[in-house]
DSSP file (Angstrom, degrees, kcal/mol; ACC not computed):
  #  RESIDUE AA STRUCTURE BP1 BP2  ACC     N-H-->O    O-->H-N    N-H-->O    O-->H-N    TCO  KAPPA ALPHA  PHI   PSI    X-CA   Y-CA   Z-CA
    1    1 A M     >        0   0    0      0, 0.0     4,-2.4     0, 0.0     5,-0.2   0.000 360.0 360.0 360.0 -38.4    7.4 -150.8   27.5
    2    2 A Q  H  >  +     0   0    0      1,-0.2     4,-2.3     2,-0.2     5,-0.2   0.906 360.0  50.0 -63.5 -40.8    9.7 -153.1   25.5
    3    3 A A  H  > S+     0   0    0      1,-0.2     4,-2.3     2,-0.2    -1,-0.2   0.919 111.3  48.7 -63.8 -42.6   12.7 -152.3   27.7
    4    4 A L  H  > S+     0   0    0      1,-0.2     4,-2.5     2,-0.2    -2,-0.2   0.887 110.4  51.3 -64.3 -38.2   10.6 -153.0   30.9
    5    5 A E  H  X S+     0   0    0     -4,-2.4     4,-2.4     2,-0.2    -1,-0.2   0.895 109.8  49.9 -65.1 -39.8    9.4 -156.3   29.4
    6    6 A Q  H  X S+     0   0    0     -4,-2.3     4,-2.5     2,-0.2    -2,-0.2   0.900 111.3  48.6 -65.4 -40.4   13.0 -157.3   28.6
    7    7 A I  H  X S+     0   0    0     -4,-2.3     4,-2.5     2,-0.2    -2,-0.2   0.920 111.8  49.3 -65.2 -43.1   14.1 -156.5   32.2
    8    8 A A  H  X S+     0   0    0     -4,-2.5     4,-2.0     2,-0.2    -2,-0.2   0.905 112.1  48.5 -62.5 -41.6   11.1 -158.4   33.7
    9    9 A E  H  X S+     0   0    0     -4,-2.4     4,-2.3     2,-0.2     5,-0.3   0.922 111.9  48.5 -65.0 -44.0   11.9 -161.4   31.5
   10   10 A L  H  X S+     0   0    0     -4,-2.5     4,-3.1     1,-0.2     8,-0.2   0.899 110.8  51.7 -62.9 -40.1   15.6 -161.3   32.4
   11   11 A H  H  < S+     0   0    0     -4,-2.5    -1,-0.2     1,-0.2    -2,-0.2   0.882 112.1  46.5 -63.6 -38.0   14.7 -161.1   36.1
   12   12 A A  H  < S+     0   0    0     -4,-2.0    -2,-0.2    -5,-0.2    -1,-0.2   0.878 125.1  29.4 -71.5 -38.0   12.4 -164.1   35.8
   13   13 A K  H  < S+     0   0    0     -4,-2.3    -2,-0.2     1,-0.2    -3,-0.2   0.871 138.9   9.9 -93.3 -40.9   14.9 -166.3   33.9
   14   14 A K    >X  +     0   0    0     -4,-3.1     4,-1.3    -5,-0.3     3,-1.0  -0.561  61.0 167.2-142.1  72.3   18.3 -165.1   35.1
   15   15 A P  H 3> S+     0   0    0      0, 0.0     4,-2.2     0, 0.0     5,-0.2   0.817  78.9  61.4 -60.4 -30.2   18.1 -162.7   38.1
   16   16 A E  H 3> S+     0   0    0      1,-0.2     4,-2.3     2,-0.2     5,-0.1   0.857 101.2  53.2 -65.1 -33.2   21.8 -163.0   38.7
   17   17 A K  H <> S+     0   0    0     -3,-1.0     4,-2.6    -7,-0.2    -1,-0.2   0.889 107.8  50.9 -65.9 -39.6   22.5 -161.5   35.3
   18   18 A L  H  X S+     0   0    0     -4,-1.3     4,-2.5    -8,-0.2    -2,-0.2   0.909 111.1  47.7 -65.1 -42.4   20.3 -158.5   36.1
   19   19 A T  H  X S+     0   0    0     -4,-2.2     4,-2.4     2,-0.2    -2,-0.2   0.906 111.9  50.4 -63.9 -41.8   22.1 -158.0   39.4
   20   20 A E  H  X S+     0   0    0     -4,-2.3     4,-2.2     2,-0.2    -2,-0.2   0.916 111.2  48.3 -62.0 -43.8   25.5 -158.2   37.5
   21   21 A Y  H  X S+     0   0    0     -4,-2.6     4,-2.5     1,-0.2    -2,-0.2   0.912 111.0  50.4 -62.9 -43.4   24.3 -155.7   34.9
   22   22 A A  H  X S+     0   0    0     -4,-2.5     4,-2.5     1,-0.2    -2,-0.2   0.897 109.8  50.6 -63.7 -40.2   23.1 -153.3   37.6
   23   23 A D  H  X S+     0   0    0     -4,-2.4     4,-2.3     2,-0.2    -1,-0.2   0.907 111.7  47.6 -63.8 -41.6   26.4 -153.6   39.5
   24   24 A K  H  X S+     0   0    0     -4,-2.2     4,-2.5     2,-0.2    -2,-0.2   0.901 111.4  50.9 -65.6 -40.6   28.3 -152.8   36.2
   25   25 A L  H  X S+     0   0    0     -4,-2.5     4,-2.3     2,-0.2    -2,-0.2   0.924 110.4  49.1 -62.4 -44.6   26.0 -149.9   35.5
   26   26 A E  H  X S+     0   0    0     -4,-2.5     4,-2.5     1,-0.2    -2,-0.2   0.920 111.4  49.4 -61.0 -44.6   26.6 -148.5   39.0
   27   27 A S  H  X S+     0   0    0     -4,-2.3     4,-2.2     1,-0.2    -1,-0.2   0.897 110.5  51.0 -62.1 -40.4   30.4 -148.9   38.6
   28   28 A G  H  X S+     0   0    0     -4,-2.5     4,-1.4     2,-0.2    -1,-0.2   0.902 110.7  47.8 -64.1 -41.5   30.3 -147.1   35.2
   29   29 A I  H  X>S+     0   0    0     -4,-2.3     4,-0.9     1,-0.2     5,-0.5   0.921 112.8  48.3 -65.7 -43.6   28.3 -144.2   36.6
   30   30 A K  H ><5S+     0   0    0     -4,-2.5     3,-0.5     1,-0.2    -2,-0.2   0.874 108.3  55.5 -64.1 -35.9   30.6 -143.9   39.5
   31   31 A A  H 3<5S+     0   0    0     -4,-2.2    -1,-0.2     1,-0.2    -2,-0.2   0.820 100.2  59.0 -67.3 -30.4   33.7 -144.0   37.2
   32   32 A M  H 3<5S-     0   0    0     -4,-1.4    -1,-0.2    -3,-0.2    -2,-0.2   0.798  88.3-159.7 -69.2 -26.7   32.3 -141.1   35.2
   33   33 A D  T <<5 +     0   0    0     -4,-0.9    -3,-0.1    -3,-0.5    -2,-0.1   0.889  27.9 160.2  49.3  48.8   32.4 -139.0   38.4
   34   34 A L      < +     0   0    0     -5,-0.5     2,-0.6     1,-0.2    -1,-0.1   0.836  63.3  48.5 -69.3 -33.5   29.9 -136.5   36.9
   35   35 A V  S    S-     0   0    0     -5,-0.1     2,-0.3     3,-0.0    -1,-0.2  -0.932  79.1-153.4-114.2 115.4   29.0 -135.2   40.3
   36   36 A K        -     0   0    0     -2,-0.6     2,-0.3     1,-0.1    -2,-0.0  -0.632  26.7-106.1 -87.1 143.8   31.8 -134.3   42.6
   37   37 A L        -     0   0    0     -2,-0.3     2,-0.7     1,-0.1    -1,-0.1  -0.535  29.7-142.2 -68.8 125.5   31.3 -134.4   46.4
   38   38 A N        +     0   0    0     -2,-0.3    -1,-0.1     1,-0.1    -3,-0.0  -0.826  25.8 172.3 -93.2 113.5   31.1 -130.8   47.7
   39   39 A T        +     0   0    0     -2,-0.7    -1,-0.1     2,-0.1     3,-0.1   0.348  38.4 119.9-102.3   4.6   32.9 -130.7   51.1
   40   40 A D  S    S-     0   0    0      1,-0.1     2,-0.2     3,-0.0    -2,-0.1  -0.341  76.7 -97.0 -67.2 150.7   32.7 -126.9   51.4
   41   41 A E        -     0   0    0      1,-0.1     2,-0.4    -2,-0.0    -1,-0.1  -0.499  42.0-116.6 -67.0 135.1   30.8 -125.5   54.4
   42   42 A T        -     0   0    0     -2,-0.2     2,-0.5    -3,-0.1    -1,-0.1  -0.604  34.4-175.6 -78.2 127.8   27.3 -124.7   53.5
   43   43 A V        -     0   0    0     -2,-0.4     2,-0.6     2,-0.0    -3,-0.0  -0.976   7.2-177.9-128.3 118.6   26.5 -121.0   53.8
   44   44 A F        +     0   0    0     -2,-0.5     2,-0.3     4,-0.1    -2,-0.0  -0.952  11.1 169.4-116.2 113.0   23.0 -119.6   53.2
   45   45 A T     >  -     0   0    0     -2,-0.6     4,-2.3     1,-0.1     5,-0.2  -0.800  47.2-111.9-114.2 162.5   22.7 -115.9   53.5
   46   46 A N  H  > S+     0   0    0     -2,-0.3     4,-2.8     1,-0.2     5,-0.2   0.886 118.6  55.0 -58.9 -37.8   19.7 -113.8   52.6
   47   47 A A  H  > S+     0   0    0      2,-0.2     4,-2.3     1,-0.2    -1,-0.2   0.901 108.3  47.4 -64.2 -41.2   21.8 -112.3   49.8
   48   48 A I  H  > S+     0   0    0      2,-0.2     4,-2.2     1,-0.2    -1,-0.2   0.924 114.6  46.0 -66.1 -44.4   22.6 -115.7   48.3
   49   49 A I  H  X S+     0   0    0     -4,-2.3     4,-2.5     2,-0.2    -2,-0.2   0.913 112.4  50.8 -66.0 -42.2   19.0 -116.8   48.5
   50   50 A E  H  X S+     0   0    0     -4,-2.8     4,-2.5    -5,-0.2    -1,-0.2   0.909 110.6  49.2 -61.4 -42.4   17.7 -113.6   47.0
   51   51 A K  H  X S+     0   0    0     -4,-2.3     4,-2.5     2,-0.2     5,-0.2   0.911 111.0  50.2 -63.3 -42.2   20.2 -113.8   44.1
   52   52 A A  H  X S+     0   0    0     -4,-2.2     4,-2.6     2,-0.2    -2,-0.2   0.921 112.0  46.8 -62.8 -44.1   19.1 -117.4   43.5
   53   53 A V  H  X S+     0   0    0     -4,-2.5     4,-2.6     2,-0.2    -2,-0.2   0.902 111.9  51.3 -65.7 -40.5   15.4 -116.5   43.4
   54   54 A N  H  X S+     0   0    0     -4,-2.5     4,-0.7     2,-0.2    -2,-0.2   0.918 113.1  44.6 -62.4 -43.6   16.1 -113.5   41.1
   55   55 A N  H >< S+     0   0    0     -4,-2.5     3,-0.9     1,-0.2     4,-0.2   0.918 114.4  50.2 -64.5 -43.0   18.0 -115.8   38.7
   56   56 A W  H >< S+     0   0    0     -4,-2.6     3,-2.2     1,-0.2    -2,-0.2   0.885 101.4  62.7 -61.0 -41.8   15.3 -118.4   38.9
   57   57 A S  H >< S+     0   0    0     -4,-2.6     3,-1.4     1,-0.3    -1,-0.2   0.707  86.7  72.1 -64.1 -19.7   12.5 -115.9   38.3
   58   58 A S  T << S+     0   0    0     -3,-0.9    -1,-0.3    -4,-0.7    -2,-0.2   0.678  98.1  51.4 -67.6 -14.0   13.9 -115.1   34.8
   59   59 A H  T <  S+     0   0    0     -3,-2.2     9,-2.8    -4,-0.2    -1,-0.3   0.360  83.4 119.1-102.0   3.2   12.6 -118.6   33.8
   60   60 A F  B <   -A   67   0A   0     -3,-1.4     2,-0.9     7,-0.2     7,-0.3  -0.487  58.7-142.3 -73.3 138.0    9.1 -118.1   35.1
   61   61 A D     >  -     0   0    0      5,-2.6     4,-1.7    -2,-0.2    -1,-0.1  -0.862  19.2-178.1 -98.2  99.9    6.2 -118.3   32.6
   62   62 A H  T  4 S+     0   0    0     -2,-0.9    -1,-0.1     2,-0.2     4,-0.1   0.638  78.0  49.6 -76.5 -13.6    3.9 -115.6   33.9
   63   63 A H  T  4 S+     0   0    0      2,-0.1    -1,-0.2    -3,-0.1     3,-0.1   0.924 127.3  17.4 -88.4 -53.1    1.3 -116.3   31.2
   64   64 A E  T  4 S-     0   0    0      1,-0.2    -2,-0.2     2,-0.0     3,-0.1   0.528 106.4-122.7 -97.5  -8.5    0.9 -120.1   31.5
   65   65 A G  S  < S+     0   0    0     -4,-1.7    -1,-0.2     1,-0.2    -2,-0.1  -0.082  72.8  55.3  83.5 168.1    2.4 -120.6   34.9
   66   66 A G  S    S-     0   0    0     31,-0.2    -5,-2.6     2,-0.1     2,-0.2  -0.377 102.1 -29.4  71.9-149.9    5.3 -122.8   35.7
   67   67 A M  B     -A   60   0A   0     -7,-0.3     2,-2.1     2,-0.2    -7,-0.2  -0.628  62.1-103.1-103.0 162.1    8.6 -122.4   33.9
   68   68 A K  S    S+     0   0    0     -9,-2.8     2,-0.3    -2,-0.2    -8,-0.1  -0.399  93.4  72.7 -81.3  61.8    9.3 -121.2   30.4
   69   69 A R  S    S-     0   0    0     -2,-2.1    -2,-0.2   -10,-0.0    -8,-0.1  -0.979  77.7 -85.4-161.0 165.9    9.9 -124.7   29.0
   70   70 A V  S    S+     0   0    0     -2,-0.3     2,-0.1     1,-0.1    -2,-0.0  -0.969  97.4  42.3-127.7 149.1    8.1 -127.9   28.1
   71   71 A P  S    S-     0   0    0      0, 0.0     2,-1.4     0, 0.0    -1,-0.1   0.612  79.9-146.1 -71.7 156.2    7.3 -130.3   29.4
   72   72 A K        -     0   0    0     -2,-0.1     2,-0.2    -6,-0.0    -2,-0.1  -0.686  20.1-168.3 -93.3  84.6    6.0 -128.3   32.4
   73   73 A F        -     0   0    0     -2,-1.4     2,-0.3     1,-0.1    -6,-0.2  -0.510  23.2-117.5 -74.0 140.3    6.6 -130.7   35.2
   74   74 A M        -     0   0    0     -2,-0.2    -1,-0.1    -8,-0.1    -2,-0.0  -0.602  27.0-172.1 -76.1 136.9    5.0 -129.9   38.5
   75   75 A M    >>  -     0   0    0     -2,-0.3     4,-1.8     1,-0.1     3,-0.7  -0.733   5.2-179.7-130.4  82.2    7.6 -129.3   41.2
   76   76 A P  H 3> S+     0   0    0      0, 0.0     4,-2.4     0, 0.0     5,-0.2   0.849  81.2  54.7 -56.2 -38.6    5.7 -129.0   44.5
   77   77 A N  H 3> S+     0   0    0      1,-0.2     4,-2.4     2,-0.2     5,-0.2   0.882 106.5  52.7 -63.7 -36.2    8.8 -128.3   46.6
   78   78 A N  H <> S+     0   0    0     -3,-0.7     4,-2.8     2,-0.2    -1,-0.2   0.936 111.9  43.9 -63.3 -46.0    9.7 -125.4   44.4
   79   79 A Y  H  X S+     0   0    0     -4,-1.8     4,-2.5     2,-0.2    -2,-0.2   0.844 111.4  54.2 -71.4 -32.3    6.4 -123.8   44.7
   80   80 A H  H  X S+     0   0    0     -4,-2.4     4,-2.2    -5,-0.2    -1,-0.2   0.940 112.1  44.8 -62.8 -46.6    6.3 -124.4   48.5
   81   81 A F  H  X S+     0   0    0     -4,-2.4     4,-3.1     2,-0.2    -2,-0.2   0.944 114.7  47.8 -61.5 -48.6    9.7 -122.7   48.8
   82   82 A L  H  X S+     0   0    0     -4,-2.8     4,-2.9     1,-0.2     5,-0.2   0.888 111.0  51.2 -62.7 -39.2    8.7 -119.8   46.5
   83   83 A L  H  X S+     0   0    0     -4,-2.5     4,-2.3     2,-0.2    -1,-0.2   0.929 113.7  44.2 -63.2 -45.1    5.4 -119.3   48.4
   84   84 A R  H  X S+     0   0    0     -4,-2.2     4,-2.8     2,-0.2     5,-0.2   0.927 114.6  49.1 -65.1 -45.0    7.2 -119.2   51.7
   85   85 A Y  H  X S+     0   0    0     -4,-3.1     4,-1.9     1,-0.2    -2,-0.2   0.923 112.2  48.5 -60.9 -44.9    9.9 -116.9   50.4
   86   86 A A  H  <>S+     0   0    0     -4,-2.9     5,-2.5    -5,-0.2     4,-0.4   0.906 113.4  47.1 -63.5 -42.5    7.4 -114.6   48.9
   87   87 A Y  H ><5S+     0   0    0     -4,-2.3     3,-1.0    -5,-0.2    -2,-0.2   0.939 113.2  47.6 -64.8 -47.3    5.3 -114.4   52.1
   88   88 A Q  H 3<5S+     0   0    0     -4,-2.8    -1,-0.2     1,-0.2    -2,-0.2   0.818 119.6  39.4 -65.4 -30.1    8.3 -113.8   54.3
   89   89 A N  T 3<5S-     0   0    0     -4,-1.9    -1,-0.2    -5,-0.2    -2,-0.2   0.321 106.3-123.4-102.9   7.4    9.7 -111.1   52.0
   90   90 A K  T < 5 +     0   0    0     -3,-1.0     2,-1.1    -4,-0.4    -3,-0.2   0.891  49.5 165.9  51.4  44.2    6.3 -109.5   51.3
   91   91 A D     >< -     0   0    0     -5,-2.5     4,-2.2    -6,-0.2    -1,-0.2  -0.761  14.9-178.2 -93.6  93.4    7.0 -110.1   47.5
   92   92 A E  H  > S+     0   0    0     -2,-1.1     4,-2.4     1,-0.2    -1,-0.2   0.857  79.2  54.2 -63.5 -38.0    3.5 -109.5   46.0
   93   93 A D  H  > S+     0   0    0      2,-0.2     4,-2.2     1,-0.2    -1,-0.2   0.918 110.4  46.1 -64.0 -42.6    4.7 -110.2   42.4
   94   94 A L  H  > S+     0   0    0      2,-0.2     4,-2.5     1,-0.2     5,-0.2   0.895 111.0  52.7 -67.8 -39.2    6.1 -113.6   43.4
   95   95 A L  H  X S+     0   0    0     -4,-2.2     4,-2.5     1,-0.2    -2,-0.2   0.912 109.8  49.1 -60.3 -42.3    3.0 -114.4   45.4
   96   96 A K  H  X S+     0   0    0     -4,-2.4     4,-2.8     2,-0.2    -2,-0.2   0.911 110.5  51.0 -63.2 -42.2    0.9 -113.6   42.3
   97   97 A Y  H  X S+     0   0    0     -4,-2.2     4,-2.7     2,-0.2   -31,-0.2   0.942 112.7  44.6 -60.8 -49.0    3.1 -115.8   40.1
   98   98 A V  H  X S+     0   0    0     -4,-2.5     4,-2.7     2,-0.2     5,-0.2   0.922 114.7  49.0 -63.9 -44.2    2.9 -118.8   42.5
   99   99 A N  H  X S+     0   0    0     -4,-2.5     4,-2.3    -5,-0.2    -1,-0.2   0.918 111.9  49.2 -61.1 -43.6   -0.9 -118.4   42.9
  100  100 A H  H  X S+     0   0    0     -4,-2.8     4,-2.6     2,-0.2    -2,-0.2   0.925 112.1  48.6 -60.8 -45.7   -1.3 -118.1   39.1
  101  101 A T  H  X S+     0   0    0     -4,-2.7     4,-2.2     1,-0.2    -2,-0.2   0.932 112.8  46.7 -61.1 -47.1    0.8 -121.3   38.6
  102  102 A L  H  X S+     0   0    0     -4,-2.7     4,-2.5     1,-0.2    -1,-0.2   0.860 111.8  51.4 -66.2 -34.9   -1.1 -123.3   41.2
  103  103 A T  H  X S+     0   0    0     -4,-2.3     4,-2.7    -5,-0.2     5,-0.3   0.920 109.0  50.8 -66.1 -43.2   -4.4 -122.1   39.8
  104  104 A K  H  X S+     0   0    0     -4,-2.6     4,-1.9     1,-0.2    -2,-0.2   0.896 111.6  48.4 -60.4 -40.2   -3.3 -123.2   36.3
  105  105 A I  H  X S+     0   0    0     -4,-2.2     4,-1.1     2,-0.2    -2,-0.2   0.940 112.6  48.4 -64.2 -46.1   -2.4 -126.6   37.7
  106  106 A A  H  < S+     0   0    0     -4,-2.5    -2,-0.2     1,-0.2    -1,-0.2   0.899 122.5  32.0 -63.0 -42.2   -5.7 -126.9   39.5
  107  107 A Y  H  < S+     0   0    0     -4,-2.7    -1,-0.2     1,-0.2    -2,-0.2   0.654 110.7  65.7 -91.2 -15.7   -7.9 -125.9   36.5
  108  108 A G  H  < S-     0   0    0     -4,-1.9    -2,-0.2    -5,-0.3    -1,-0.2   0.734  99.8-126.0 -80.1 -22.4   -5.6 -127.4   33.8
  109  109 A G     <  -     0   0    0     -4,-1.1     2,-0.5    -5,-0.2    -2,-0.1   0.260   6.6-121.0  87.1 142.8   -6.0 -131.0   34.8
  110  110 A I        +     0   0    0     -4,-0.1     3,-0.1     1,-0.1    -1,-0.1  -0.982  32.5 167.2-122.5 118.3   -3.4 -133.5   35.5
  111  111 A F    >   +     0   0    0     -2,-0.5     3,-1.4     1,-0.1    -1,-0.1   0.245  42.3 109.3-117.4  11.2   -3.4 -136.6   33.3
  112  112 A D  T 3  S+     0   0    0      1,-0.3    -1,-0.1     2,-0.2    -2,-0.0   0.866  75.8  59.9 -57.0 -37.8   -0.1 -138.2   34.1
  113  113 A Q  T 3         0   0    0      1,-0.3    -1,-0.3    -3,-0.1    -2,-0.1   0.732 360.0 360.0 -67.2 -19.8   -1.8 -141.1   35.9
  114  114 A L    <         0   0    0     -3,-1.4    -1,-0.3    -4,-0.0    -2,-0.2   0.477 360.0 360.0 -77.0 360.0   -3.6 -142.0   32.7
C-alpha cells in the first residue's frame, strides 16, 4: 500500500518524473534481455502436446486440486485446455482431475476480492 501511495503522490505532484521513471524502468528491462524473441516456426504436433501434458501432470495435486504448490492460483485457461484435451483424447483420469479441481474451487470459496 505504501508503494502505491508513493506512486499516487508522485503522479499528483510531478507526473513527468513518474513517466521518466517508467521509461527508465522499461529501458532497463529491455537491456536485461531476459526473454529472447523466438523466430522459429511454430510446430504443434500431437506428440509434442502429449509430452507437454504428461510433464505438466507430474505437478497436479490430485488430493487438493490445482497444482502441487502454494499459493494455488486459479488458471482458467489451463483448466479449459486440459478439459478440452482430456475430452478429445478420452482421458478419463485427466477429466477426473480437472473436475476435482473445479469442484474444489467451487466449494472452497474464493476470497481474493476481499
